[in-house]
C-alpha positions as CSV (number, residue, x, y, z in Angstrom):
1,M,100.6,101.9,119.5
2,T,99.6,103.9,116.4
3,R,96.0,105.1,116.5
4,L,94.3,106.3,113.3
5,A,90.9,107.8,112.5
6,V,89.6,106.3,109.2
7,L,87.1,108.3,107.2
8,A,85.6,108.0,103.7
9,D,82.9,109.4,101.5
10,I,82.5,112.8,103.2
11,H,80.8,114.1,100.0
12,G,80.9,117.7,100.9
13,N,78.9,117.3,104.1
14,L,80.5,119.9,106.4
15,P,78.2,119.4,109.4
16,A,78.9,115.7,109.4
17,L,82.6,116.2,109.1
18,E,82.6,118.7,112.0
19,A,80.7,116.3,114.2
20,V,83.3,113.6,113.4
21,L,86.2,116.1,114.2
22,A,84.7,116.8,117.6
23,D,84.2,113.1,118.3
24,M,87.7,112.2,117.3
25,Q,89.1,114.3,120.1
26,R,88.3,111.7,122.7
27,F,90.5,109.1,121.0
28,A,93.8,111.0,120.7
29,V,94.5,109.8,117.2
30,H,97.9,110.2,115.7
31,Q,96.6,110.8,112.1
32,A,93.4,110.6,110.1
33,L,93.0,108.8,106.7
34,V,90.4,109.6,104.1
35,A,89.7,106.9,101.6
36,G,88.3,109.1,98.8
37,D,85.2,111.1,97.9
38,T,85.9,114.1,100.0
39,V,83.8,116.2,97.6
40,N,80.6,116.2,95.5
41,W,76.9,115.4,96.3
42,G,76.8,117.7,99.3
43,P,76.9,121.5,99.2
44,F,80.2,122.1,101.1
45,S,82.8,120.5,98.9
46,R,85.2,123.3,99.1
47,E,85.0,123.5,102.9
48,T,85.5,119.8,103.4
49,L,88.4,119.7,101.0
50,E,90.0,122.6,102.9
51,I,89.7,120.8,106.2
52,V,91.2,117.6,104.9
53,T,94.1,119.5,103.2
54,Q,94.9,122.0,106.1
55,R,95.1,119.1,108.6
56,R,97.4,117.2,106.3
57,W,95.4,114.0,106.5
58,A,96.4,111.1,104.3
59,V,93.9,111.2,101.5
60,V,93.3,109.5,98.2
61,R,91.0,110.4,95.3
62,G,87.6,108.6,94.9
63,N,85.4,108.5,91.9
64,N,83.8,111.8,92.8
65,E,87.1,113.6,92.5
66,F,87.3,112.3,88.9
67,Y,83.9,113.9,88.2
68,A,85.5,117.3,89.2
69,L,88.7,116.7,87.3
70,D,87.6,114.9,84.1
71,F,84.2,116.4,83.4
72,D,84.1,118.4,80.1
73,T,87.6,117.0,79.1
74,V,88.7,114.4,76.6
75,R,89.0,111.9,79.5
76,A,85.3,112.0,80.2
77,P,83.0,109.2,78.9
78,A,80.5,110.5,76.4
79,H,77.5,109.9,78.7
80,W,78.9,112.3,81.2
81,S,77.8,115.2,79.0
82,R,74.3,114.7,80.4
83,F,75.4,115.0,84.0
84,T,74.1,118.1,85.8
85,L,76.1,118.0,89.1
86,P,79.8,118.2,88.0
87,P,79.4,121.8,86.8
88,M,78.1,122.9,90.2
89,L,80.8,120.9,91.9
90,R,83.5,122.7,89.9
91,E,81.9,126.0,90.8
92,Q,82.1,125.1,94.5
93,L,85.7,124.1,94.3
94,G,87.1,126.9,92.2
95,E,90.4,126.7,90.5
96,D,92.4,126.3,93.7
97,G,90.2,123.4,94.8
98,L,90.7,121.7,91.4
99,W,94.4,122.0,91.7
100,L,94.3,120.4,95.2
101,L,92.4,117.4,93.7
102,A,94.7,117.2,90.7
103,C,97.6,116.5,93.1
104,Q,96.0,113.9,95.2
105,P,97.1,110.3,94.8
106,D,94.8,107.4,93.8
107,T,96.3,105.1,96.3
108,L,98.7,105.3,99.3
109,S,101.0,102.9,101.1
110,L,101.6,103.9,104.6
111,R,104.4,102.7,106.9
112,F,104.6,103.1,110.7
113,P,107.4,102.3,113.1
114,D,105.2,100.1,115.3
115,A,102.5,98.6,113.0
116,P,102.4,96.7,109.6
117,P,102.1,98.7,106.4
118,L,98.6,99.8,105.3
119,R,97.2,100.4,101.9
120,I,94.5,103.0,101.2
121,V,92.2,102.8,98.1
122,H,88.8,104.1,97.3
123,G,87.1,101.2,95.6
124,I,89.6,98.5,94.7
125,P,93.2,98.8,93.6
126,G,93.2,100.6,90.2
127,D,89.5,101.1,90.1
128,P,87.6,103.7,92.2
129,W,84.2,102.6,90.7
130,R,84.0,99.1,92.1
131,A,83.4,98.3,95.8
132,I,83.9,95.4,98.1
133,F,80.7,94.4,99.8
134,P,79.8,92.0,102.5
135,Q,78.4,89.7,99.8
136,T,81.5,89.9,97.5
137,A,83.0,86.4,97.0
138,E,86.4,85.8,98.6
139,T,87.8,84.6,95.3
140,V,86.8,87.9,93.6
141,I,88.3,90.0,96.4
142,A,91.5,87.9,96.4
143,A,91.9,88.5,92.6
144,W,91.4,92.2,93.1
145,L,94.0,92.4,95.8
146,D,96.5,90.1,94.3
147,S,99.1,92.8,93.7
148,V,98.7,94.4,97.1
149,T,101.6,93.5,99.3
150,E,100.3,95.2,102.4
151,S,98.3,92.9,104.7
152,T,95.8,95.7,105.7
153,V,93.6,97.6,103.2
154,V,91.4,100.6,103.9
155,C,88.7,100.8,101.2
156,A,85.4,102.7,100.7
157,H,82.9,103.6,97.9
158,S,80.1,101.3,99.1
159,H,79.1,103.5,102.0
160,I,78.7,100.3,104.0
161,A,80.9,99.8,107.0
162,L,82.7,96.5,107.3
163,E,85.7,94.7,108.8
164,R,86.6,91.6,106.9
165,H,89.4,89.1,106.6
166,V,90.0,87.5,103.2
167,G,93.1,85.4,102.6
168,R,96.1,87.3,103.8
169,W,94.3,90.6,103.9
170,Q,92.4,92.5,106.6
171,L,89.9,95.0,105.2
172,F,88.4,98.1,106.8
173,N,85.6,100.1,105.3
174,P,84.6,102.9,107.7
175,G,81.2,103.6,106.0
176,S,80.3,107.1,104.9
177,V,80.8,110.3,106.9
178,G,78.5,112.3,104.7
179,V,75.9,110.1,103.0
180,P,75.4,106.7,104.7
181,L,73.4,104.3,102.6
182,D,72.4,101.9,105.4
183,G,69.2,103.7,106.6
184,E,70.9,105.5,109.6
185,R,71.3,109.2,109.2
186,S,74.5,109.6,111.2
187,A,78.1,110.1,110.3
188,S,80.1,106.8,110.2
189,Y,83.8,106.4,110.7
190,M,86.3,104.1,112.5
191,I,89.2,104.2,114.9
192,I,91.8,101.6,114.3
193,E,94.9,100.8,116.4
194,G,98.1,99.2,115.2
195,A,100.8,97.2,116.8
196,E,103.6,94.9,115.5
197,D,101.2,92.0,115.2
198,G,98.6,93.9,113.2
199,W,95.7,96.3,113.2
200,Q,92.5,96.1,115.2
201,L,89.2,97.9,115.2
202,L,89.1,100.0,118.3
203,A,85.7,101.6,117.6
204,H,83.1,102.0,114.8
205,R,81.5,105.3,115.5
206,R,78.0,106.6,114.4
207,I,77.7,110.4,115.2
208,N,74.4,112.3,115.1
209,Y,74.5,115.9,113.8
210,D,72.2,118.7,112.7
211,M,71.3,118.2,109.0
212,Q,69.4,121.4,108.6
213,P,72.4,123.4,107.4
214,I,72.8,121.0,104.5
215,F,69.3,121.5,103.3
216,A,69.5,125.3,103.8
217,A,72.6,125.4,101.7
218,F,71.0,123.3,99.0
219,A,68.1,125.9,98.9
220,R,70.5,128.9,98.8
221,M,72.4,127.5,95.8
222,E,69.2,126.4,94.1
223,Y,70.7,122.9,93.8
224,A,67.4,121.2,92.9
225,E,66.4,123.8,90.4
226,R,69.8,123.8,88.6
227,G,70.5,120.1,88.9
228,G,67.1,118.7,88.0
229,N,65.9,115.2,89.0
230,I,69.3,113.9,89.9
231,A,70.0,116.8,92.3
232,R,66.6,116.3,93.9
233,L,67.3,112.6,94.4
234,A,70.8,113.4,95.8
235,I,69.1,115.6,98.4
236,E,66.7,112.7,99.1
237,E,69.7,110.4,99.7
238,F,70.8,112.8,102.5
239,R,67.2,112.7,104.0
240,S,66.7,108.9,103.7
241,A,70.3,107.5,104.0
242,R,69.3,105.1,101.2
243,L,70.1,104.9,97.5
244,Q,67.8,107.0,95.4
245,V,69.6,108.0,92.2
246,Y,70.6,104.5,91.1
247,P,67.1,102.9,91.4
248,Y,65.6,106.0,89.6
249,L,67.9,105.5,86.7
250,R,67.2,101.8,86.5
251,W,63.4,102.4,86.8
252,K,63.6,105.0,84.1
253,Q,65.6,102.8,81.7
254,T,63.0,100.0,82.2
255,H,59.8,102.1,82.0
256,S,60.6,105.4,80.2
257,P,64.0,105.2,78.6
258,H,63.3,108.1,76.2
259,A,61.4,110.4,78.5
260,P,63.1,113.6,79.6
261,D,64.0,114.0,83.3
262,S,60.9,116.0,84.1
263,P,59.5,116.7,87.6
264,A,56.4,114.7,86.5
265,L,58.7,111.7,85.8
266,L,60.3,112.0,89.2
267,D,57.0,112.2,90.9
268,E,55.9,109.0,89.1
269,F,59.0,107.2,90.4
270,M,58.6,108.5,93.9
271,N,55.1,107.0,94.0
272,V,56.4,103.5,93.1
273,D,55.3,101.2,95.9
274,D,58.4,99.0,95.9
275,T,61.8,100.2,94.4
276,R,63.7,97.1,95.6
277,P,63.8,95.5,92.2
278,Y,65.7,98.5,90.9
279,L,68.3,98.4,93.7
280,P,71.6,96.6,93.3
281,P,71.4,93.3,95.3
282,E,74.1,94.5,97.8
283,Y,71.7,97.3,99.0
284,R,68.4,95.4,99.2
285,D,68.9,94.1,102.8
286,V,71.6,96.3,104.1
287,T,71.4,97.5,107.7
288,S,73.4,99.9,109.8
289,Q,75.0,97.1,111.8
290,L,78.7,96.8,111.1
291,Y,79.5,93.7,109.0
292,R,82.4,91.7,110.4
293,A,83.8,88.5,108.9
């Protein structure tokens, strides 16, 4: 039987990826899959990209690869001009790293001699910016997957692990290796096993690791100082394993839409008693428990 490690949303978190690599050894996997967002947010984007590339893992682009490739080009939306993190990401990657991302596919269809075909996307087919959540209606998912002929789909982007059956499709989301958003500060990935009658989840793994090298690297590269409030909140997402940037932007739009992103404004947000109203509904009650349906 074919055995695969399924990873996603590494986000430049080298210590987390190294912990997953060590844990994978016990499962004797034939290949590893990465459902996008190998880079960005974390301080080791070049290193994580090199590991994925050198090991010849099956990998697709996520939305964060597009930040690297499209920023400051005619393809970038106008509001991207205010973003502070893509320039630092491009510095990390260098020209060689950008060429590697340029040649990654946006989706893959994999075929094995002893298991059904398997489709890999980041968000949904044709759109790396949308995610399938536990709460997403089956009718919506079926419409998104209508053109997918493979019966098994690996997806990501939400940073929330799930195994779900919808219509004729089986969905696997391994959660996030680098930046979980379910409150548990540990690297998340899956082992799946395939046979002629389909794929099954062999294990959903949560691996603890030392996070101090991440924060030390952020300090060395002056990430917070160069990236402003968004960079500070990105660091806080590593610390808390919860969404921080999105609720800040929603809160700012509601209360201070024209204020500059100053340290004082961020302090005001961090002192808000309850940020739940500014979270997307899908993240208000999320836990680290694997969702299965």
